[in-house]
C-alpha positions in Angstrom: 1.9 -3.1 25.2 -1.6 -2.1 24.0 -4.8 -3.8 23.7 -5.7 -4.9 20.2 -8.0 -6.7 17.8 -6.6 -8.6 14.9 -9.1 -9.6 12.0 -7.5 -11.4 8.8 -10.4 -13.0 7.1 -8.8 -13.4 3.4 -8.2 -16.9 2.5 -4.7 -16.8 0.3 -4.2 -19.4 -2.4 -0.5 -19.1 -2.9 2.0 -20.6 -5.4 2.6 -21.5 -9.0 -0.4 -21.7 -11.3 -2.9 -20.7 -8.4 -4.9 -18.3 -10.8 -6.5 -21.4 -12.5 -8.4 -22.0 -9.2 -10.2 -18.7 -9.7 -13.5 -20.5 -10.9 -13.7 -22.6 -8.5 -13.1 -20.0 -5.5 -15.6 -17.7 -7.2 -18.4 -20.5 -7.4 -17.9 -20.9 -3.6 -18.9 -17.3 -3.1 -22.5 -18.4 -4.5 -22.6 -15.2 -6.6 -24.7 -14.7 -9.8 -22.6 -12.2 -11.6 -19.1 -10.8 -11.3 -17.7 -7.7 -12.1 -13.9 -8.4 -13.7 -12.1 -5.1 -12.8 -8.3 -4.6 -13.9 -5.8 -2.2 -15.2 -5.0 -0.9 -18.5 -2.8 -3.7 -20.4 -0.3 -6.3 -18.9 -3.4 -8.6 -17.9 -4.4 -8.9 -21.4 -0.9 -9.1 -22.8 0.4 -11.9 -20.7 -3.0 -13.8 -21.3 -4.0 -13.8 -17.8 -7.4 -12.0 -18.3 -8.4 -14.8 -20.9 -7.3 -17.5 -18.5 -9.5 -15.9 -15.9 -12.4 -15.6 -18.2 -12.1 -19.1 -19.3 -12.0 -20.4 -15.6 -15.0 -18.5 -14.8 -16.8 -20.0 -17.8 -15.7 -23.4 -16.9 -18.1 -23.2 -13.9 -20.8 -21.1 -15.4 -20.1 -17.9 -13.5 -21.6 -15.0 -15.5 -19.4 -11.8 -15.6 -19.1 -8.2 -17.1 -15.8 -6.3 -17.2 -14.4 -2.9 -16.5 -10.6 -2.3 -17.3 -8.8 1.0 -17.2 -7.6 1.4 -13.8 -4.4 3.5 -13.4 -1.9 4.1 -10.7 -3.6 6.4 -8.0 -6.7 5.0 -9.0 -9.6 7.5 -10.1 -12.9 8.3 -8.5 -14.4 8.8 -12.2 -13.7 5.0 -12.9 -15.0 4.0 -9.6 -18.4 5.8 -10.3 -18.5 4.0 -13.6 -18.1 0.8 -11.9 -20.8 1.2 -9.5 -23.0 2.2 -12.3 -22.5 -1.2 -14.0 -22.8 -3.0 -10.6 -26.3 -1.5 -10.2 -27.4 -1.8 -13.8 -26.3 -5.4 -14.1 -26.9 -6.8 -10.5 -23.4 -7.5 -9.9 -22.9 -9.6 -6.5 -19.2 -10.1 -6.6 -16.1 -8.2 -7.5 -12.9 -9.7 -8.8 -9.8 -7.4 -9.2 -7.2 -8.9 -11.2 -4.0 -6.6 -10.6 -2.2 -4.9 -7.9 -3.0 -2.3 -5.2 -4.7 0.4 -7.3 -7.0 -2.4 -9.1 -8.0 -3.8 -5.7 -8.7 -0.3 -4.1 -10.9 0.8 -7.1 -12.8 -2.6 -6.7 -13.1 -1.7 -2.9 -14.3 1.9 -3.7 -16.9 0.2 -6.2 -18.1 -2.3 -3.5 -18.8 0.6 -1.1 -20.5 2.7 -3.6 -22.7 -0.3 -5.1 -24.2 -1.0 -1.5 -24.5 2.3 0.3 -27.0 4.9 -0.2 -24.9 7.9 -0.3 -22.1 9.2 -2.9 -18.9 6.8 -2.3 -16.5 9.9 -1.9 -18.0 10.8 1.6 -16.6 7.5 2.7 -13.0 9.0 1.8 -13.8 12.6 3.1 -14.8 11.1 6.4 -18.1 12.3 5.9 -20.0 9.1 6.1 -19.0 5.6 7.3 -19.8 2.3 4.9 -22.5 0.4 6.1 -21.7 -2.6 3.5 -19.5 -3.6 0.7 -19.8 -6.2 -2.2 -17.7 -9.2 -1.7 -14.4 -8.9 -3.4 -11.7 -11.6 -4.5 -8.2 -10.8 -5.7 -5.8 -12.1 -8.1 -2.6 -10.4 -7.3 0.1 -9.2 -9.9 1.9 -6.8 -8.1 3.7 -7.1 -4.8 3.3 -3.8 -3.0 0.3 -2.4 -1.6 -1.0 -5.3 0.6 -4.4 -4.4 -0.2 -5.2 -7.7 -0.9 -5.4 -8.5 3.1 -5.8 -4.9 4.1 -8.9 -3.0 5.3 -7.8 0.1 3.5 -8.5 1.7 0.1 -6.9 4.9 -1.4 -8.7 6.9 -4.3 -7.9 9.9 -6.1 -10.6 12.3 -6.9 -9.8 14.5 -10.2 -11.7 17.3 -8.9 -9.1 19.1 -6.8 -6.8 16.0 -7.2 -7.2 14.8 -3.7 -6.0 11.6 -2.8 -7.8 10.2 0.2 -7.7 6.8 2.2 -10.3 4.8 4.0 -10.2 1.8 6.4 -13.3 -0.6 7.1 -13.0 -4.3 7.7 -16.1 -4.4 5.2 -13.8 -4.4 2.4 -11.4 -7.2 3.2 -11.3 -9.5 0.4 -12.9 -12.8 0.6 -9.9 -14.5 -1.0 -6.4 -13.5 -2.6 -4.9 -15.7 -5.3 -1.1 -14.9 -5.3 1.3 -16.4 -7.9 4.8 -15.0 -7.8 5.5 -15.8 -11.3 2.6 -13.1 -12.4 5.1 -10.3 -11.0 7.9 -11.5 -13.2 6.7 -9.5 -16.0 6.8 -6.2 -13.9 9.4 -3.5 -15.0 12.4 -3.1 -12.8 11.2 0.6 -11.5 7.6 -1.1 -10.5 9.3 -4.0 -8.7 11.6 -1.6 -6.6 8.5 0.8 -5.9 6.7 -2.3 -4.5 9.4 -3.6 -2.5 9.6 0.3 -0.8 6.0 0.3 -0.4 6.1 -2.9 1.6 9.1 -1.8 3.6 7.1 1.5 4.3 3.8 -0.2 5.4 5.8 -2.0 8.3 8.3 1.2 9.2 5.0 3.3 9.6 4.1 0.9 12.2 7.6 0.5 13.8 8.2 4.0 14.6 5.9 4.7 17.9 7.0 6.1 21.3 5.8 3.2 23.4 3.9 0.3 24.1 5.5 -1.9 21.8 5.4 -5.6 22.0 8.6 -7.6 21.8 7.3 -10.3 19.4 5.7 -7.6 17.2 9.0 -6.2 17.0 10.5 -9.3 15.9 8.2 -10.0 13.2 8.6 -6.4 11.7 12.2 -6.5 11.9 12.5 -10.0 10.5 10.0 -8.9 7.7 12.1 -5.8 6.8 15.3 -7.8 6.7 13.8 -10.1 4.5 12.4 -7.7 2.0 15.7 -5.8 2.0 17.8 -9.2 1.1 15.3 -10.5 -1.4 15.0 -7.1 -3.5 18.8 -7.1 -3.6 18.3 -10.5 -5.3 15.4 -9.2 -7.5 17.7 -6.2 -8.7 20.3 -8.8 -10.2 17.9 -11.6 -11.2 14.2 -10.4 -11.5 13.1 -14.0 -12.5 14.2 -15.5 -8.9 10.9 -17.2 -8.0 11.7 -17.7 -4.4 12.7 -14.1 -4.0 9.4 -13.0 -5.9 7.5 -15.2 -3.1 9.2 -13.8 -0.5 8.5 -10.2 -1.3 4.9 -11.3 -2.4 4.0 -12.6 1.1 6.0 -10.1 2.8 3.5 -7.3 1.1 0.7 -9.2 2.4 2.0 -9.3 6.1 3.2 -6.0 6.1 -0.4 -4.3 5.9 -2.8 -6.9 7.2 -2.0 -5.0 10.6 0.4 -8.1 12.1 3.5 -6.0 12.1 1.7 -3.3 14.3 -0.3 -5.4 16.8 0.1 -3.8 20.5 1.9 -1.0 19.3 1.3 2.6 20.8 0.0 3.9 17.7 0.4 3.9 13.8 2.3 6.7 12.4 1.9 6.8 8.9 2.8 10.4 8.4 4.9 9.8 5.5 2.1 7.9 3.6 -0.3 10.9 4.4 2.4 13.3 3.2 3.0 11.2 -0.1 -0.8 11.0 -0.8 -0.9 14.8 -1.4 2.2 14.4 -3.8 0.5 11.4 -5.5 -2.7 13.7 -5.8 -0.9 16.6 -7.3 1.9 15.2 -9.2 0.6 11.4 -9.9 3.9 10.1 -8.8 4.5 6.2 -8.3 3.6 5.8 -4.6 6.7 3.9 -3.3 9.0 6.2 -5.0 6.9 9.2 -3.5 7.4 7.4 -0.2 11.3 6.9 -0.5 11.8 10.6 -1.6 10.1 11.7 1.7 11.1 9.4 4.3 14.6 10.6 4.9 13.6 14.0 5.4 10.8 12.9 7.8 13.0 10.6 9.8 15.2 13.4 10.4 12.7 15.8 11.5 11.3 13.4 14.1 14.4 11.4 15.4 15.0 13.2 18.3 11.4 12.6 19.6 11.8 8.7 18.7 15.5 8.3 19.1 15.1 4.8 20.8 13.1 3.2 18.1 15.5 4.7 15.4 18.3 3.2 17.2 16.9 -0.1 17.6 15.8 -0.1 13.8 19.6 0.8 12.8 20.8 -2.2 15.1 18.2 -4.9 14.4 17.6 -4.2 10.7 20.5 -2.7 9.4 23.2 -4.2 11.8 25.1 -0.9 11.7 28.6 -0.7 12.8 28.7 1.1 16.2 31.8 2.8 18.0 32.1 3.4 21.9 31.8 7.0 21.3 28.6 6.6 19.4 25.7 8.3 21.2 22.0 6.8 20.9 21.3 9.5 18.3 24.4 8.8 16.4 23.3 5.1 16.1 19.8 6.3 15.2 21.2 8.6 12.3 23.3 5.6 10.8 20.0 3.7 10.5 18.2 6.6 8.5 21.4 6.7 6.5 21.7 3.1 5.7 17.9 3.1 4.6 18.6 6.1 2.3 21.7 4.3 0.8 19.6 1.4 0.1 16.9 3.4 -1.7 19.6 4.6 -3.8 20.7 1.1 -4.6 17.3 0.0 -5.7 17.1 3.3 -7.9 14.5 5.0 -5.7 14.7 8.8 -5.0 15.9 10.2 -1.7 14.2 13.7 -2.5 11.7 15.4 -4.5 14.3 16.4 -7.0 15.6 13.1 -7.6 11.5 12.0 -7.9 11.4 14.4 -10.9 9.1 17.2 -9.4 10.2 20.8 -8.3 7.3 22.2 -6.5 6.7 25.8 -6.3 6.4 27.5 -2.8 2.7 28.0 -3.4 2.5 24.1 -4.2 4.4 23.3 -0.8 1.9 25.4 0.9 -1.0 23.5 -0.6 0.3 20.0 -0.2 0.8 20.8 3.6 -2.5 22.4 3.7 -4.2 19.4 2.0 -2.8 16.8 4.3 -3.5 18.8 7.3 -7.3 19.0 6.0 -7.3 15.1 5.2 -5.7 14.4 8.6 -7.9 16.6 10.8 -4.8 19.1 11.4 -2.5 16.5 13.0 -0.8 13.0 12.2 2.0 10.8 13.5 3.0 8.9 16.3 6.8 9.1 16.4 6.2 12.7 16.3 2.8 14.4 16.0 3.0 16.4 13.1 1.0 19.7 12.5 0.6 21.9 9.6 3.9 23.9 10.1 5.4 20.6 10.6 4.2 19.2 7.1 5.3 22.2 5.3 8.8 22.3 7.1 9.1 18.4 5.5 7.6 19.2 2.3 10.3 22.1 2.0 13.4 20.4 3.3 12.4 17.4 0.9 13.1 19.5 -2.3 
């Protein structure tokens, strides 16, 4: 195992009706004015936004608001939020939505408190020195941004999708009522479950230095997500299954499932970021479309981990004549079968895109530029490897 630091300061308020506590939680932050940040429609249609406003008003919290966040959240809206915060002396951000809203709020928090352009943080040209405090009311179980140190933003100038990591942006609290996810379309639910799985899988596939307890937590989390996603496919209003998925999403990306590991892989995520930037695809679906190709490309470099994944997560049937690689491949196939079962794509064609050769080259070059020329732990990928994976995913 490796040395590690673990920091998870976010207070979780979980369960039915928990959103009604938002006024009290915000008041505890001793703030003067809140920016209420949200997406484009569902928080209004469900009445959640009005309930949030009422809760803030009841405790005398002044607020302004900024809606319009879209999947693959845009830098232009972040800049608008920064202007509002500076103009109206906002000192707390309340994100009501899923990962895109939370990431947008994190970027606004950076931009409002640092004396340089916020995009420099995502381009790795500068590091944040501060961030406005953030609270969350989660409506989509997926990204884990409600407990993570990460944020991902898309710059419309060149359609670059870039991520940043800093403990400064970890939310002060996250309100999590599984009932709020019941209005999601099936496709969004399944994309979210895929993203949750991938956050743990990206930490799981390493080439050494693993901890038994971390592996057991990761494997149990993945089995839990798989089982409860199947329940939601049949009964989307199952509260207990929604709760299991929602809490798994937070645990999957607050670093718990990678403690002591040799190194996070996250190659599939970095490859998908370029797909999301260029084609604006749903993040979870993009991950599913790339993962099988990535797995086959790296499996001979990390066979032991893939074998363990096949046995502990998928409980694959094994013959006496099966080699370690045979077992590993069964795990890859089981994962792809599950993606198909929950109506996720397993290649770019099924994702609904058909990149040209020039676009494939551009995707690889952008990924290489964003990662400093290499990425991965199961197998370190360079520009040519990235190109090969994009090509084989078509």
